[in-house]
MIVO-574656 format. One line per 3 residues: number of its first residue (from 1); their letters; for each residue x, y, z of C-alpha. Coordinates in Angstrom, 3 decimals. Example, Ala and Ser with C-alpha at 12.3 -4.5 7.8 and 13.67 -1.06 7.14 Angstrom:
1 = as = 12.300:-4.500:7.800 ~ 13.670:-1.060:7.140
***
This chain:
1 = mkp = 0.000:0.000:0.000 ~ 1.337:3.443:-0.929 ~ 2.098:5.895:1.923
4 = qtm = -0.555:8.394:0.864 ~ -3.315:5.749:1.231 ~ -2.344:4.955:4.802
7 = pdi = -3.661:3.996:7.273 ~ -5.985:1.140:6.419 ~ -9.517:0.943:7.784
10 = rgy = -8.244:-0.458:11.118 ~ -5.750:2.337:11.535 ~ -2.599:0.444:10.573
13 = fge = 0.395:1.788:8.685 ~ 1.771:-1.564:7.612 ~ 2.242:-3.387:10.908
16 = ygg = 2.145:-0.214:13.018 ~ -0.716:1.702:14.585 ~ -4.066:0.155:15.442
19 = ayl = -6.038:0.648:18.644 ~ -5.016:-1.419:21.680 ~ -7.613:-0.223:24.150
22 = pev = -9.606:-1.311:27.198 ~ -13.185:-2.257:26.396 ~ -14.543:0.924:27.992
25 = lqg = -12.782:3.023:25.333 ~ -13.457:0.939:22.235 ~ -16.930:2.325:21.638
28 = ima = -15.839:5.885:22.418 ~ -12.942:5.653:19.962 ~ -15.289:4.291:17.297
31 = eit = -17.506:7.345:17.841 ~ -14.512:9.664:17.451 ~ -13.517:7.872:14.253
34 = eay = -17.013:8.200:12.826 ~ -17.281:11.871:13.834 ~ -13.903:12.661:12.319
37 = eec = -14.808:10.956:9.043 ~ -17.981:13.037:8.893 ~ -16.044:16.253:9.551
40 = rrd = -13.422:15.323:6.985 ~ -16.147:15.122:4.330 ~ -18.164:18.101:5.576
43 = pgf = -17.451:21.312:3.598 ~ -18.885:23.360:6.471 ~ -16.414:21.951:8.995
46 = qqe = -13.514:22.323:6.590 ~ -14.464:25.910:5.852 ~ -14.723:26.748:9.562
49 = lsq = -11.283:25.249:10.194 ~ -9.784:26.956:7.152 ~ -11.161:30.329:8.221
52 = alt = -9.718:29.889:11.700 ~ -6.311:28.905:10.327 ~ -6.279:31.952:8.061
55 = hyv = -7.759:34.681:10.233 ~ -6.862:33.423:13.719 ~ -3.613:31.461:13.344
58 = grp = -2.234:33.610:10.532 ~ -1.725:31.004:7.824 ~ -0.053:30.590:5.469
61 = spl = 3.135:30.751:7.503 ~ 6.058:32.171:5.465 ~ 8.828:30.288:3.722
64 = yfa = 12.159:32.013:4.350 ~ 15.510:31.587:2.617 ~ 18.106:31.685:5.410
67 = snl = 20.877:33.311:3.360 ~ 23.180:34.135:6.277 ~ 22.928:30.620:7.687
70 = sqg = 23.464:29.161:4.234 ~ 26.663:31.140:3.602 ~ 28.521:29.137:6.222
73 = csa = 27.310:25.796:4.858 ~ 29.210:24.982:1.651 ~ 26.960:26.937:-0.700
76 = ari = 23.943:24.869:0.245 ~ 20.617:26.681:0.394 ~ 18.653:26.329:3.629
79 = ylk = 14.996:27.361:3.706 ~ 12.839:27.600:6.825 ~ 9.106:26.926:6.973
82 = red = 8.218:29.454:9.671 ~ 5.725:27.595:11.859 ~ 7.244:29.569:14.736
85 = lnh = 5.285:32.588:13.466 ~ 1.888:30.948:14.005 ~ -0.346:32.248:16.779
88 = tga = 0.892:30.509:19.986 ~ 4.357:30.092:18.465 ~ 4.399:26.584:16.997
91 = hki = 2.773:24.102:14.633 ~ 0.649:22.610:17.438 ~ -2.209:25.088:16.939
94 = nhc = -2.968:23.479:13.551 ~ -4.262:20.235:15.019 ~ -5.459:21.695:18.321
97 = lge = -8.020:23.852:16.507 ~ -9.156:20.846:14.503 ~ -9.498:18.661:17.588
100 = all = -11.334:21.380:19.544 ~ -13.827:21.968:16.725 ~ -14.382:18.210:16.447
103 = arr = -14.865:17.867:20.222 ~ -17.377:20.702:20.280 ~ -19.318:19.125:17.418
106 = mgk = -19.438:15.866:19.392 ~ -20.893:17.701:22.403 ~ -17.866:17.269:24.659
109 = kkl = -17.489:19.610:27.620 ~ -13.780:19.425:28.388 ~ -10.516:19.073:26.479
112 = iae = -7.695:17.230:28.222 ~ -4.159:16.611:27.065 ~ -0.552:16.035:27.979
115 = tga = 2.264:18.413:27.142 ~ 6.042:18.257:27.255 ~ 7.558:21.555:26.189
118 = gqh = 4.209:23.221:26.753 ~ 3.565:24.161:23.122 ~ 0.738:21.652:22.729
121 = gva = -0.652:22.727:26.094 ~ -0.635:26.402:25.137 ~ -2.189:25.655:21.753
124 = lat = -4.941:23.512:23.266 ~ -5.640:26.059:26.003 ~ -5.940:28.657:23.250
127 = aaa = -8.315:26.488:21.221 ~ -10.358:25.771:24.356 ~ -10.718:29.492:25.078
130 = ltg = -11.772:30.123:21.479 ~ -14.384:27.347:21.477 ~ -15.630:27.948:25.024
133 = mec = -14.538:24.632:26.521 ~ -12.864:23.642:29.793 ~ -9.255:22.485:29.542
136 = diy = -7.006:20.315:31.735 ~ -3.319:19.987:30.836 ~ -1.129:17.283:32.414
139 = mgq = 2.557:18.193:32.546 ~ 5.557:16.537:34.180 ~ 6.955:18.438:37.149
142 = idi = 10.411:18.596:35.542 ~ 8.919:20.170:32.436 ~ 6.834:22.602:34.506
145 = eke = 10.038:23.920:36.071 ~ 11.891:23.925:32.752 ~ 9.180:25.542:30.636
148 = hpn = 7.748:28.007:33.141 ~ 6.770:30.668:30.558 ~ 4.425:28.224:28.834
151 = vsr = 2.923:27.166:32.167 ~ 2.067:30.801:32.854 ~ 0.528:31.173:29.410
154 = mki = -1.684:28.118:29.895 ~ -2.939:29.448:33.221 ~ -3.642:32.913:31.794
157 = lga = -5.644:31.248:29.007 ~ -7.820:29.548:31.604 ~ -6.450:25.997:31.540
160 = hvi = -5.853:23.919:34.659 ~ -2.210:22.781:34.657 ~ -1.925:19.528:36.606
163 = pvt = 1.609:18.566:37.740 ~ 2.672:14.949:37.234 ~ 5.168:13.858:39.886
166 = tnt = 5.403:10.103:39.196 ~ 8.402:8.239:37.766 ~ 10.478:10.490:35.478
169 = qsl = 8.038:13.419:35.841 ~ 8.253:14.108:32.099 ~ 6.225:13.626:28.898
172 = kda = 5.603:9.864:29.038 ~ 4.287:10.158:32.583 ~ 2.105:13.123:31.595
175 = vda = 0.557:10.955:28.874 ~ -0.072:8.192:31.437 ~ -1.792:10.649:33.780
178 = afe = -3.920:12.167:31.029 ~ -5.065:8.704:29.900 ~ -6.025:7.813:33.460
181 = ayl = -8.063:11.011:33.754 ~ -9.706:10.366:30.387 ~ -10.774:6.864:31.442
184 = kdp = -12.755:8.367:34.313 ~ -15.117:10.226:31.972 ~ -14.620:9.548:28.253
187 = vnq = -18.196:10.618:27.532 ~ -17.848:14.288:28.484 ~ -14.108:14.690:27.936
190 = fya = -12.124:14.680:24.702 ~ -8.481:13.645:24.904 ~ -6.775:15.883:22.354
193 = igs = -3.623:13.857:21.728 ~ -0.688:16.139:21.000 ~ 1.106:14.283:18.205
196 = vvg = 0.715:11.595:15.530 ~ 0.616:8.946:18.270 ~ -2.044:7.120:20.252
199 = php = -4.799:4.771:19.108 ~ -6.549:5.092:15.753 ~ -7.827:7.578:14.534
202 = fpr = -5.393:10.032:16.187 ~ -2.230:9.338:14.142 ~ -4.226:9.939:10.971
205 = mvr = -6.285:12.813:12.359 ~ -3.320:14.806:13.659 ~ -1.374:14.165:10.437
208 = dfq = -4.317:15.378:8.368 ~ -4.680:18.557:10.426 ~ -0.912:19.163:10.167
211 = svv = -0.750:18.450:6.427 ~ -1.472:22.125:5.779 ~ 2.215:22.719:6.578
214 = gre = 3.392:20.439:3.785 ~ 0.881:21.699:1.221 ~ 1.894:25.292:1.835
217 = ake = 5.613:24.568:1.916 ~ 5.562:22.616:-1.349 ~ 3.695:25.358:-3.186
220 = qff = 5.815:28.130:-1.641 ~ 9.104:26.387:-2.388 ~ 8.199:25.833:-6.028
223 = amt = 7.009:29.419:-6.396 ~ 10.258:30.707:-4.883 ~ 12.736:28.417:-6.661
226 = grl = 10.951:26.780:-9.590 ~ 11.743:23.314:-8.246 ~ 11.296:21.003:-5.288
229 = pds = 13.791:20.830:-2.401 ~ 16.432:18.123:-2.406 ~ 15.660:17.279:1.200
232 = via = 13.036:18.052:3.844 ~ 14.141:17.956:7.481 ~ 12.112:18.062:10.710
235 = cvg = 12.654:17.111:14.345 ~ 10.880:13.983:15.620 ~ 9.581:13.263:19.096
238 = ggs = 6.094:11.904:18.538 ~ 6.448:13.280:15.035 ~ 3.548:15.644:14.250
241 = nam = 5.499:18.495:12.689 ~ 7.534:16.043:10.637 ~ 4.497:14.163:9.317
244 = gif = 2.817:17.478:8.571 ~ 5.561:18.599:6.233 ~ 6.536:15.118:4.964
247 = saf = 2.966:14.387:3.847 ~ 3.156:16.642:0.783 ~ 6.393:15.061:-0.460
250 = lde = 5.726:11.344:0.039 ~ 5.033:10.906:-3.683 ~ 8.142:12.852:-4.717
253 = psv = 10.973:10.276:-4.842 ~ 13.549:12.959:-5.672 ~ 12.976:14.575:-2.254
256 = sli = 14.781:13.010:0.718 ~ 12.738:13.004:3.936 ~ 14.809:13.177:7.119
259 = gve = 13.543:13.049:10.689 ~ 15.898:14.156:13.467 ~ 15.750:12.466:16.864
262 = psg = 17.493:13.509:20.098 ~ 20.609:11.531:21.044 ~ 20.692:13.666:24.196
265 = rgf = 23.748:12.934:26.321 ~ 24.613:9.721:24.466 ~ 23.120:6.316:23.712
268 = kdg = 23.085:4.903:27.225 ~ 19.559:3.972:28.361 ~ 17.914:6.987:29.948
271 = dha = 20.244:9.466:28.230 ~ 18.463:9.805:24.887 ~ 15.082:9.571:23.163
274 = atl = 16.133:8.243:19.751 ~ 13.237:5.818:19.352 ~ 13.584:4.991:15.660
277 = tkg = 17.356:4.745:15.940 ~ 17.595:2.507:19.003 ~ 14.087:1.124:19.577
280 = rpg = 12.181:-1.911:18.378 ~ 8.465:-2.541:17.732 ~ 6.240:-2.575:20.798
283 = ilh = 2.947:-1.293:22.200 ~ 2.490:1.892:24.225 ~ -0.488:4.181:24.887
286 = gfr = -2.850:2.204:22.686 ~ -0.807:1.793:19.493 ~ 2.010:-0.300:18.041
289 = syl = 5.168:1.419:16.901 ~ 8.882:1.593:17.511 ~ 9.492:1.860:21.236
292 = lqd = 12.470:2.271:23.539 ~ 11.870:-0.691:25.862 ~ 13.555:-3.140:28.171
295 = dag = 13.674:-6.913:27.731 ~ 10.245:-7.238:29.346 ~ 8.693:-4.749:26.918
298 = epl = 8.379:-1.944:29.456 ~ 9.185:1.585:28.249 ~ 12.677:2.768:29.122
301 = pvy = 13.299:6.158:30.720 ~ 14.185:8.760:28.110 ~ 15.866:12.140:28.091
304 = sva = 16.363:15.153:25.840 ~ 17.252:18.779:26.474 ~ 14.094:19.432:24.427
307 = sgl = 11.077:18.575:26.574 ~ 8.901:18.083:23.499 ~ 11.106:15.269:22.205
310 = dyp = 11.549:13.095:25.318 ~ 9.007:10.370:24.512 ~ 9.882:6.643:24.315
313 = gvg = 7.530:5.993:21.382 ~ 6.971:7.588:17.988 ~ 4.153:7.937:15.482
316 = peh = 3.302:4.676:13.684 ~ 3.523:6.291:10.254 ~ 7.135:7.228:10.955
319 = syl = 7.837:3.607:11.854 ~ 6.321:2.520:8.553 ~ 8.275:5.114:6.559
322 = kdm = 11.488:3.966:8.237 ~ 10.897:0.292:7.437 ~ 9.980:0.954:3.815
325 = gra = 12.987:3.262:3.402 ~ 10.979:6.325:2.375 ~ 12.294:8.413:5.269
328 = ayk = 15.634:8.356:7.067 ~ 16.019:9.110:10.764 ~ 19.182:10.722:12.124
331 = tis = 20.237:11.981:15.555 ~ 21.509:15.223:17.062 ~ 22.930:15.619:20.557
334 = dee = 21.995:18.188:23.201 ~ 25.181:20.160:22.559 ~ 24.672:20.201:18.789
337 = aid = 21.087:21.405:19.240 ~ 22.121:24.177:21.642 ~ 24.882:25.271:19.270
340 = aff = 22.304:25.483:16.476 ~ 19.989:27.430:18.797 ~ 22.646:30.135:19.156
343 = ils = 23.867:29.988:15.545 ~ 20.417:30.552:14.045 ~ 19.690:33.289:16.568
346 = rae = 22.884:35.157:15.708 ~ 22.878:34.482:11.950 ~ 19.234:35.216:11.157
349 = gii = 17.719:36.890:14.208 ~ 15.428:33.885:14.688 ~ 15.395:32.187:18.102
352 = pai = 14.157:28.609:17.555 ~ 12.581:26.218:19.998 ~ 15.169:23.713:21.215
355 = esa = 13.093:20.999:19.527 ~ 13.370:22.788:16.180 ~ 17.061:23.459:16.791
358 = hav = 17.658:19.711:16.397 ~ 16.401:19.962:12.801 ~ 18.471:23.103:12.178
361 = aya = 21.591:21.390:13.530 ~ 21.175:18.420:11.206 ~ 20.398:20.700:8.258
364 = mkr = 23.707:22.513:8.797 ~ 25.541:19.195:9.026 ~ 23.890:17.895:5.856
367 = are = 24.570:21.160:4.039 ~ 28.304:20.864:4.720 ~ 28.308:17.275:3.481
370 = npg = 26.238:18.045:0.367 ~ 27.415:21.314:-1.196 ~ 24.793:23.005:-3.337
373 = esi = 21.838:21.030:-1.960 ~ 18.554:22.829:-1.313 ~ 17.253:21.969:2.156
376 = lvn = 13.813:22.726:3.560 ~ 13.590:22.745:7.370 ~ 10.335:22.790:9.296
379 = lsg = 11.033:25.386:11.971 ~ 8.277:23.984:14.138 ~ 8.393:26.466:17.029
382 = rgd = 9.969:29.565:18.499 ~ 12.291:29.640:21.467 ~ 10.615:32.143:23.793
385 = kdv = 9.862:29.288:26.184 ~ 13.501:28.173:26.229 ~ 15.546:31.344:26.613
388 = dfv = 15.744:31.389:30.413 ~ 16.627:27.686:30.558 ~ 19.303:28.003:27.867
391 = leh = 20.962:31.012:29.462 ~ 20.955:29.333:32.870 ~ 22.368:25.999:31.735
394 = ykr = 24.280:26.746:28.524 ~ 26.040:30.056:29.042 ~ 28.191:31.485:26.261
397 = ddf = 31.240:33.670:26.859 ~ 29.551:36.809:25.562 ~ 26.666:36.639:28.069
***
């Protein structure tokens, strides 16, 4: 089956995906699937979403040729898809608006979700305010301390931020807590999953809502250059920004698709979150995909300097693209990402999210190895949330 026809009717991308759920959720998830299919075919819903993306989010986001950054990279040409300029500062608002509009149509009263770096939490809190819904955001205590600006934003927007203090106190544990809360009342609550992960239909739904990034970028790149990029690069945690931009290029064999995972402090267990690089197939949070796991199949602790990337699983479509060889998955360390954070800031006056800095770091590395290549990077978020943390923990001589 070709990538663009995925998933199948059961929600599988090859052998990955599906819905591994307790009986209490099977009927609810079937209702969500049916409601989403109706919305997908409903011109009224699509028009409402399109209007919101245009007049509220500010789409289309610009495509920018990073000429200063490119000059230091062997004559390669690096272009940035500026998702950091969206309302709320990242790509997450694209699917959060879609999920909120769907939840409201289904008669749900509350949106709940997990968040790592806080970008999904801010975007969902924003969508909840816009649609008049309650909002609970589960966030690991470590990430609350690390991403304090986004915590404040969520609270100002009216969301309840619920600290998660179990186990590693990070993204995986926030997902666990949000699922537990959802199980208590799946009738009135809607779990707005924050990436292309989770049980069917969420990997497809979030990809579809994020595909606007790829459609715009493809059209913009051709209009600007008269051709397609040689490679498209995006960071990968769960993988929503990457699938959003990859989706438009899956049928373009001349375009290399490259996802960038965090190698963190190295490849010792608990020091990285490079799921596709070091993991193997397993089941987590209701779906089958590559998973960082121990011999008993339990998720391993993970780590990244980027809170939005420290998840032991990954979207099932990414797993499928890896196995079929359509996309390649590389790694960038904490130090390389922080270097890229400063380099882009100084070269272009653009402060990226640390998550996005992983993609920028690999783009610079690829540019030096492939002189003259045209490289499109999905700059998935801005770094406002990260500046205090970076300056506290990664000081440079001139600060």
